[in-house]
C-alpha positions as CSV (number, residue, x, y, z in Angstrom):
1,M,-20.4,4.9,-14.2
2,D,-19.7,8.7,-12.9
3,A,-19.6,9.1,-9.1
4,H,-21.9,11.3,-7.5
5,P,-21.6,13.5,-4.5
6,T,-22.6,12.1,-0.8
7,P,-25.5,12.8,0.8
8,P,-25.4,15.3,3.7
9,V,-23.8,13.7,6.7
10,T,-22.2,13.6,9.8
11,L,-19.1,11.8,10.3
12,V,-18.5,11.1,14.2
13,I,-15.0,9.9,14.9
14,F,-14.4,8.1,17.9
15,G,-10.5,8.6,18.9
16,A,-10.4,12.0,16.6
17,T,-7.2,13.0,18.5
18,G,-5.0,10.0,17.3
19,D,-3.2,9.3,14.7
20,L,-5.3,7.7,12.1
21,T,-7.7,10.8,12.1
22,R,-5.2,13.5,11.2
23,R,-3.1,11.3,8.9
24,L,-5.6,9.3,6.9
25,L,-9.1,10.3,7.7
26,V,-8.8,14.2,7.4
27,P,-6.4,14.3,4.3
28,A,-8.9,11.7,2.4
29,I,-11.9,14.0,3.3
30,I,-10.0,16.6,1.6
31,N,-9.0,15.0,-1.4
32,L,-12.9,13.9,-1.9
33,T,-14.0,17.6,-1.4
34,R,-11.1,18.4,-3.9
35,S,-13.0,15.7,-6.3
36,H,-16.2,17.4,-5.9
37,L,-17.5,13.8,-4.1
38,V,-18.2,15.6,-0.7
39,G,-19.3,19.2,-0.3
40,G,-20.4,21.9,2.4
41,D,-23.1,19.4,3.7
42,L,-20.3,17.1,5.6
43,N,-19.6,18.0,9.2
44,I,-17.1,16.1,11.4
45,L,-17.4,15.5,15.2
46,G,-14.6,14.3,16.8
47,V,-14.8,12.1,20.2
48,G,-11.9,11.9,22.1
49,I,-10.6,11.5,26.0
50,E,-8.2,14.7,26.0
51,P,-9.8,17.9,27.4
52,G,-10.3,20.2,24.8
53,D,-13.0,22.0,22.5
54,D,-13.8,22.9,18.7
55,E,-10.8,24.8,18.3
56,F,-8.6,22.3,20.0
57,L,-9.0,19.6,17.4
58,R,-8.9,22.1,14.5
59,Q,-5.5,23.5,15.7
60,R,-3.8,20.1,16.1
61,L,-5.3,19.1,12.5
62,D,-3.5,22.6,11.4
63,A,-0.3,21.2,13.1
64,F,-0.4,17.9,11.1
65,L,-1.5,19.7,7.9
66,A,1.1,22.6,8.1
67,H,4.0,20.4,6.4
68,L,1.7,19.2,3.5
69,D,1.1,23.0,2.6
70,G,1.5,23.2,-0.8
71,E,1.1,19.7,-1.6
72,E,-1.4,18.1,-4.3
73,T,-3.0,16.3,-1.3
74,T,-4.2,18.9,1.1
75,G,-2.9,22.1,2.6
76,K,-4.1,25.3,4.2
77,D,-6.2,26.5,1.4
78,E,-9.8,27.3,0.9
79,V,-10.7,23.7,0.9
80,W,-9.4,23.0,4.4
81,E,-10.4,26.3,5.6
82,S,-14.0,25.5,4.8
83,L,-13.9,22.1,6.1
84,R,-12.2,23.4,9.2
85,S,-15.3,25.3,10.0
86,R,-17.4,22.5,10.3
87,I,-15.2,20.3,12.6
88,S,-16.3,20.2,16.3
89,Y,-15.0,18.3,18.9
90,L,-16.5,16.4,22.3
91,Q,-14.5,15.2,25.5
92,G,-15.8,12.2,27.4
93,D,-15.7,8.5,28.1
94,F,-16.6,6.0,25.4
95,T,-17.8,3.8,28.2
96,K,-20.2,6.4,29.9
97,D,-23.6,7.4,28.9
98,D,-22.9,10.9,29.2
99,I,-20.8,11.4,26.2
100,F,-23.3,9.6,23.8
101,L,-26.3,11.6,25.2
102,E,-24.2,14.8,24.3
103,I,-23.5,13.2,20.8
104,G,-27.4,12.7,20.4
105,K,-27.7,16.7,21.2
106,R,-25.1,17.5,18.7
107,L,-26.6,15.6,16.1
108,G,-29.9,17.3,16.8
109,T,-32.1,16.8,13.9
110,T,-29.2,15.6,11.7
111,C,-30.6,12.9,9.7
112,N,-27.7,10.8,8.3
113,A,-24.7,10.2,10.6
114,A,-21.7,8.0,10.4
115,F,-19.7,6.4,13.5
116,Y,-16.1,5.9,12.6
117,L,-14.4,3.6,15.6
118,A,-10.5,5.0,15.3
119,V,-10.3,3.4,18.7
120,P,-8.6,0.3,20.5
121,P,-10.7,-3.0,19.9
122,S,-11.5,-3.3,23.2
123,F,-14.1,-0.5,22.7
124,F,-15.9,-1.8,19.6
125,G,-18.5,-3.8,21.3
126,P,-19.1,-1.3,24.4
127,I,-19.5,1.6,21.9
128,V,-21.7,-0.3,19.3
129,E,-24.0,-1.1,22.4
130,K,-23.8,2.7,23.8
131,L,-24.9,3.9,20.2
132,A,-27.7,1.1,19.8
133,D,-29.1,1.6,23.2
134,L,-29.2,5.5,23.1
135,G,-31.2,5.2,19.7
136,L,-28.3,6.8,17.8
137,M,-28.4,3.9,15.4
138,D,-32.3,4.4,14.4
139,E,-32.6,4.4,11.1
140,S,-36.4,5.7,11.3
141,G,-37.7,8.5,9.0
142,G,-35.5,7.6,6.2
143,C,-32.0,8.6,7.8
144,F,-28.9,6.0,7.5
145,R,-26.8,4.9,10.8
146,R,-23.6,3.4,9.7
147,V,-20.8,2.5,12.1
148,A,-17.0,1.8,10.3
149,I,-14.7,-0.5,12.2
150,E,-11.2,-0.9,11.9
151,K,-9.1,-3.9,12.3
152,P,-8.4,-6.0,14.1
153,F,-11.6,-7.6,14.1
154,G,-10.8,-10.1,17.0
155,T,-7.6,-11.9,17.7
156,D,-8.7,-15.6,17.0
157,L,-11.9,-17.4,15.8
158,A,-13.9,-17.4,19.1
159,S,-13.1,-13.7,19.9
160,A,-14.3,-12.8,16.3
161,R,-17.3,-15.0,16.7
162,A,-17.9,-13.1,20.2
163,L,-17.5,-9.5,18.6
164,N,-19.8,-10.4,15.7
165,A,-22.8,-11.9,17.7
166,R,-22.0,-8.8,20.1
167,I,-22.5,-5.8,17.5
168,L,-25.1,-8.0,15.6
169,A,-27.6,-8.1,18.6
170,R,-27.7,-4.5,18.4
171,V,-27.3,-3.4,14.8
172,E,-28.0,-4.9,11.5
173,E,-25.2,-6.3,9.3
174,S,-26.3,-3.4,6.9
175,Q,-25.0,-1.0,9.1
176,V,-22.0,-2.6,9.5
177,Y,-18.9,-1.6,7.4
178,R,-15.8,-3.4,8.6
179,L,-12.6,-1.8,7.1
180,D,-9.6,-3.1,5.5
181,H,-7.6,0.0,4.4
182,F,-5.7,-2.2,1.7
183,L,-8.9,-2.5,0.0
184,G,-8.8,1.2,-0.7
185,K,-6.1,1.0,-2.9
186,E,-6.7,1.5,-6.4
187,T,-4.9,-1.3,-8.1
188,V,-6.9,-3.8,-5.4
189,Q,-10.0,-2.4,-6.4
190,N,-9.1,-2.9,-10.3
191,L,-8.8,-6.3,-9.7
192,M,-12.1,-7.3,-10.5
193,T,-11.9,-5.1,-13.7
194,A,-9.1,-6.5,-15.0
195,R,-10.0,-10.0,-14.6
196,F,-13.6,-9.6,-15.7
197,A,-13.3,-7.4,-18.2
198,N,-10.4,-9.0,-20.2
199,M,-11.2,-12.3,-21.5
200,M,-7.7,-13.1,-22.2
201,I,-7.1,-12.9,-18.4
202,E,-10.0,-14.4,-17.0
203,S,-9.9,-17.4,-19.8
204,L,-6.8,-18.4,-18.3
205,W,-7.5,-18.0,-14.4
206,N,-7.7,-21.4,-13.0
207,N,-5.8,-24.4,-12.2
208,R,-5.1,-25.4,-15.6
209,Y,-3.1,-22.4,-16.4
210,I,-2.0,-21.3,-13.0
211,D,1.1,-23.0,-11.2
212,H,0.6,-21.1,-8.0
213,V,-0.1,-18.0,-6.5
214,Q,2.2,-15.4,-4.2
215,I,0.8,-12.8,-1.9
216,T,3.3,-10.5,0.0
217,A,3.2,-7.8,2.1
218,S,6.5,-6.9,3.2
219,E,7.6,-3.9,5.5
220,I,10.8,-2.4,6.0
221,V,9.8,-0.7,9.1
222,D,10.2,-2.4,12.5
223,V,8.0,-2.7,15.3
224,G,9.3,0.7,16.6
225,T,7.1,2.1,19.3
226,R,4.3,-0.4,19.2
227,G,5.8,-3.0,21.0
228,K,3.1,-3.5,24.0
229,F,0.7,-4.0,20.7
230,Y,2.6,-6.0,18.3
231,D,3.8,-8.7,21.0
232,A,0.3,-9.7,21.9
233,T,-0.7,-9.6,18.1
234,G,2.2,-10.9,15.9
235,A,2.6,-10.9,12.0
236,L,0.0,-13.5,11.6
237,R,-3.2,-11.7,13.5
238,D,-2.0,-8.3,12.6
239,M,-2.1,-9.3,8.7
240,I,-3.2,-12.4,7.3
241,P,-6.9,-12.8,8.1
242,N,-7.4,-9.2,6.8
243,H,-4.9,-8.0,4.5
244,L,-3.9,-10.8,2.9
245,F,-7.1,-12.8,3.1
246,Q,-8.7,-10.0,1.6
247,L,-6.2,-9.6,-1.5
248,L,-6.4,-13.5,-1.9
249,A,-10.4,-13.4,-2.0
250,M,-10.5,-10.8,-4.7
251,I,-8.1,-12.9,-6.7
252,A,-9.8,-16.5,-6.0
253,M,-13.5,-15.4,-6.2
254,E,-15.7,-16.5,-9.0
255,P,-17.3,-13.9,-11.5
256,P,-20.6,-12.4,-9.6
257,N,-23.5,-12.3,-11.5
258,S,-23.3,-8.4,-11.0
259,F,-21.3,-5.8,-9.5
260,D,-23.8,-5.1,-6.5
261,A,-22.1,-5.3,-3.3
262,E,-24.1,-8.5,-1.6
263,A,-23.1,-10.4,-4.8
264,I,-19.7,-9.5,-4.7
265,R,-19.4,-10.2,-0.8
266,N,-21.0,-13.3,-1.3
267,E,-18.6,-14.7,-4.0
268,K,-15.5,-13.3,-1.7
269,S,-17.0,-15.3,1.6
270,K,-17.3,-18.5,-0.4
271,V,-13.7,-18.2,-1.3
272,L,-12.8,-17.7,2.2
273,K,-15.0,-20.5,3.2
274,A,-13.2,-23.1,1.1
275,L,-9.9,-22.2,2.5
276,R,-8.8,-25.7,4.0
277,I,-8.5,-26.1,7.5
278,Y,-5.4,-27.8,8.5
279,T,-5.0,-30.6,11.1
280,P,-2.3,-29.7,13.5
281,E,0.1,-31.8,11.7
282,E,-0.7,-29.8,8.6
283,A,-0.4,-26.6,10.1
284,K,3.0,-27.5,11.3
285,A,4.3,-28.5,8.1
286,N,2.9,-25.4,5.9
287,G,3.5,-22.5,8.4
288,V,6.5,-20.9,9.7
289,R,7.5,-17.9,11.4
290,G,10.6,-15.6,12.2
291,A,11.7,-12.6,14.2
292,Y,14.0,-10.3,13.2
293,T,17.6,-10.2,14.8
294,A,19.5,-6.8,15.5
295,G,21.6,-5.2,12.6
296,P,22.1,-2.7,9.9
297,L,18.4,-1.4,8.4
298,N,18.3,2.0,6.3
299,G,21.6,3.4,7.8
300,T,21.0,2.9,11.3
301,D,21.6,-0.2,13.7
302,L,18.2,-1.7,14.4
303,R,17.9,-3.6,17.9
304,A,16.6,-7.4,17.9
305,Y,12.7,-7.6,18.1
306,R,13.4,-9.3,21.6
307,D,15.5,-6.3,22.7
308,T,13.1,-3.7,21.7
309,K,10.9,-2.1,23.9
310,D,8.0,-3.4,25.8
311,I,9.0,-6.9,23.9
312,S,9.7,-9.7,26.4
313,P,13.3,-11.0,26.1
314,T,11.6,-14.6,26.0
315,S,8.8,-13.5,23.3
316,K,7.5,-16.0,21.2
317,T,6.0,-13.5,18.9
318,E,6.7,-13.5,15.3
319,T,7.7,-10.5,13.0
320,Y,7.5,-12.8,10.1
321,V,5.0,-15.5,9.0
322,A,5.1,-17.4,5.7
323,L,1.9,-19.8,5.0
324,K,1.0,-22.4,2.2
325,L,-2.7,-22.6,1.7
326,Y,-5.3,-24.2,-0.6
327,A,-8.7,-22.8,-1.5
328,D,-10.5,-26.2,-2.2
329,T,-13.0,-25.2,-5.4
330,W,-13.1,-26.6,-8.7
331,R,-11.6,-23.6,-10.2
332,W,-8.6,-23.7,-7.7
333,A,-8.0,-27.7,-7.0
334,G,-4.4,-28.4,-6.5
335,V,-3.0,-24.6,-6.9
336,P,-1.2,-23.3,-3.8
337,F,-1.5,-19.8,-2.5
338,Y,1.9,-18.8,-0.7
339,L,1.3,-15.8,1.6
340,R,4.2,-14.1,3.5
341,T,4.2,-11.1,5.4
342,G,7.0,-9.4,7.9
343,K,8.9,-6.1,9.1
344,A,12.1,-4.9,8.8
345,M,12.3,-6.6,5.4
346,T,14.2,-5.6,2.0
347,A,11.7,-3.3,0.7
348,R,7.9,-2.2,1.3
349,D,6.2,-4.3,-1.0
350,T,2.6,-5.5,-1.3
351,E,2.1,-7.7,-4.6
352,I,0.3,-10.5,-6.1
353,V,2.3,-12.6,-8.1
354,I,0.4,-15.3,-10.3
355,T,2.7,-17.7,-11.9
356,F,1.1,-19.6,-14.7
357,Q,2.2,-23.2,-15.9
358,P,5.3,-24.2,-17.6
359,V,5.0,-24.4,-21.4
360,P,5.7,-28.1,-22.9
361,F,9.4,-28.5,-23.8
362,A,8.8,-30.7,-26.9
363,Q,10.1,-28.0,-29.5
364,F,13.1,-26.8,-27.4
365,R,14.3,-30.4,-26.2
366,E,17.3,-30.0,-27.9
367,T,18.0,-26.5,-27.3
368,E,19.5,-24.5,-24.4
369,V,16.1,-23.0,-23.7
370,N,14.9,-26.1,-21.8
371,R,16.8,-25.1,-19.0
372,R,16.4,-21.8,-18.7
373,L,12.9,-20.9,-20.1
374,P,10.9,-18.9,-17.0
375,P,7.4,-19.3,-16.4
376,N,5.1,-16.2,-17.7
377,R,4.0,-14.2,-14.4
378,L,1.6,-11.5,-14.0
379,V,2.6,-9.1,-11.0
380,I,0.3,-7.2,-9.3
381,Q,1.7,-4.3,-7.6
382,V,-0.6,-3.0,-4.5
383,Q,1.7,-0.7,-3.1
384,P,3.9,1.7,-2.8
385,D,3.9,2.2,-6.7
386,E,0.7,0.6,-7.8
387,G,0.5,-1.0,-11.5
388,M,0.9,-4.4,-13.1
389,S,3.9,-6.1,-15.1
390,M,3.5,-9.3,-17.2
391,E,6.5,-11.4,-17.3
392,I,6.9,-13.1,-20.6
393,S,9.3,-14.7,-22.9
394,I,10.7,-13.5,-26.3
395,K,13.5,-15.0,-28.9
396,S,16.4,-12.7,-28.8
397,P,17.9,-11.2,-32.2
398,G,20.4,-13.9,-33.7
399,Q,20.5,-17.0,-35.6
400,S,20.2,-19.0,-32.5
401,V,17.1,-20.0,-30.4
402,D,17.6,-17.9,-27.6
403,T,14.9,-16.3,-25.3
404,V,15.0,-13.4,-23.0
405,P,12.3,-12.3,-20.4
406,V,10.9,-9.2,-20.7
407,S,8.0,-7.5,-18.8
408,L,5.2,-5.5,-19.8
409,D,4.5,-2.9,-17.2
410,F,1.7,-0.5,-16.4
411,R,1.9,2.1,-14.0
412,Y,-1.3,4.0,-12.6
413,A,0.7,7.3,-12.2
414,D,2.4,7.2,-15.7
415,K,-1.2,6.8,-17.2
416,F,-3.6,8.5,-14.5
417,D,-3.3,11.6,-12.5
418,I,-3.9,9.7,-9.2
419,G,-2.0,12.3,-7.0
420,K,-1.1,11.7,-3.3
421,T,-4.2,9.8,-1.9
422,T,-4.3,7.8,1.4
423,G,-6.3,5.0,0.2
424,Y,-9.3,6.2,2.2
425,E,-10.9,7.9,-0.1
426,S,-12.7,5.0,-1.6
427,L,-13.5,3.5,1.7
428,L,-15.1,6.9,3.2
429,Y,-17.1,7.5,0.0
430,D,-18.9,4.3,0.0
431,L,-19.5,4.7,3.5
432,F,-21.4,7.8,3.0
433,I,-23.4,6.5,0.1
434,G,-23.9,3.2,1.6
435,D,-21.7,0.9,-0.8
436,Q,-20.6,-2.2,1.3
437,T,-18.6,-4.0,-1.8
438,L,-15.3,-3.2,0.1
439,F,-16.2,-4.0,3.3
440,Q,-16.0,-7.2,5.0
441,R,-19.1,-9.1,6.1
442,A,-19.1,-11.2,9.2
443,D,-19.1,-14.8,7.7
444,G,-16.1,-13.8,5.8
445,I,-14.5,-12.2,9.3
446,E,-14.8,-16.0,10.7
447,A,-14.4,-17.8,7.8
448,G,-10.9,-16.1,7.7
449,W,-9.9,-16.6,11.5
450,A,-10.9,-20.3,10.9
451,A,-8.4,-21.1,8.1
452,V,-5.6,-19.5,10.8
453,Q,-6.9,-20.8,14.0
454,P,-4.7,-24.2,13.4
455,F,-1.6,-22.3,13.1
456,L,-2.3,-20.3,16.5
457,D,-3.2,-23.2,18.2
458,E,0.0,-25.1,17.1
459,W,2.1,-22.1,17.8
460,A,0.5,-21.9,21.1
461,K,1.8,-25.2,22.2
462,D,5.2,-24.6,20.5
463,D,8.1,-23.7,23.2
464,R,10.6,-22.7,20.6
465,I,11.2,-19.0,19.5
466,P,10.7,-18.0,15.7
467,D,13.5,-18.7,13.5
468,S,15.8,-15.7,13.3
469,Y,16.2,-13.6,10.1
470,A,18.5,-10.5,9.4
471,P,17.0,-7.1,8.9
472,G,16.8,-5.9,5.2
473,S,16.5,-9.6,3.8
474,M,14.1,-11.4,2.6
475,G,13.1,-13.1,5.7
476,P,14.1,-16.6,7.4
477,V,15.5,-19.7,6.0
478,C,12.5,-21.5,6.7
479,A,10.2,-19.6,4.4
480,D,12.7,-20.4,1.5
481,E,12.4,-23.7,2.7
482,L,8.6,-23.8,2.6
483,I,8.4,-23.1,-1.0
484,Q,11.4,-24.8,-2.2
485,R,10.3,-28.0,-1.4
486,D,7.5,-27.6,-3.7
487,G,10.5,-26.6,-6.5
488,R,9.5,-22.9,-6.8
489,E,11.1,-19.8,-5.4
490,W,9.7,-16.8,-4.0
491,H,9.4,-13.6,-6.2
492,E,12.1,-11.6,-5.2
493,L,11.1,-8.2,-3.4
494,G,11.0,-4.9,-5.0
495,V,12.1,-5.7,-8.5
496,I,9.2,-3.9,-10.3
497,L,10.2,-1.0,-8.0
498,H,13.7,-1.1,-9.0
499,R,12.8,-1.3,-12.6
500,N,11.1,2.0,-12.1
501,G,13.7,3.4,-10.5
502,K,12.4,3.7,-7.0
């Protein structure tokens, strides 16, 4: 199905002077303009605390885009110049009525508006309330008014429920777009197509043929200058209930009866609600965490996490977490899902690894194959080099029965000209056309927090600091022990990247 241009809309960005706007949102809109999916009827109104006028915001964006000049994604050409003229700026306090009244004046008779909250989470509730109370979310007359909210959506189950209740008391669920930028990745969106358009894959997609699933989101970067935020958040809150659970839901969902947004979101929510809620003892046994120590990383000497600026020297916050979870459905009964995420690791690598059941060895009983025949794996590379790889075994040439593993690789960049996208193109496009397929619903958000709440509760009572791991490693030893006690191993990070010469 061909994508149609978006309707006329004004994008109002709260926090327009921040990094998200210049690094991701504006380049994504430029890419959409190049693809003729948005046109001259898109306007951007930036709202920020810093004093300035329209030209202030335009020049700030100029400065960032300058180093991209000549690249495929953006640059100072006619596309940017046209968009630049449609960017305006308002300075004001997000908690006061004045700024919202001024937004209303700027919108004037503009019918359609999307409000993007690129602000700290403490502003989510107050901004939505102000928008609703001052009539800016009114959809009478055939207009649409939508609000896009970045993560983190809550810090635990109770706060997520409270935030949902606060927002939904003023606006409809159909107006709320809770973002997870992972879902803008091409490979993530292709998961449903790969599953449901290929019978040979979907027919094996169950506990009869799949042994276990691994979902990894590893980063090379350390905490850096985000110490104050990170020490109050940690790896679990930062990544598991949003990014990794969204990937899990895409993998484990049942086939929807259509590709309608609500049909897909219904199935994803069912999976998250089926995640087993552990007892305190089970949480202790099925979750581990770590924090990186000092050491060399990418040619620099990295400080230990607890020696980083704005981090308490007695901090119990984790920079790495690994969990073993179960989705208690007929399809996935007994299949463990191993999730891990961490900073200062050996590779930047977000991947999903589907490991299939081992083959019966009766025919290989008298050969060496029995001891070294690896299982088939489907590796879905989400970032940075989007693609898929199927690992199978074949017989090597010769008179003896000797198997060797081979990989059938597919990279999007080899087949398609996907350019330099930010991952926000699909999310912004869907926000403008009103497609909520890639956005999280209130019940799914709360189901995700319910599944991790036992770990949060258990670790809050634990006086021990997280286990140590060296920068540039695969994580702490306790993570290896978590999966090895089940007779399994973590998939080596960066294998596909190395194979592709990255």
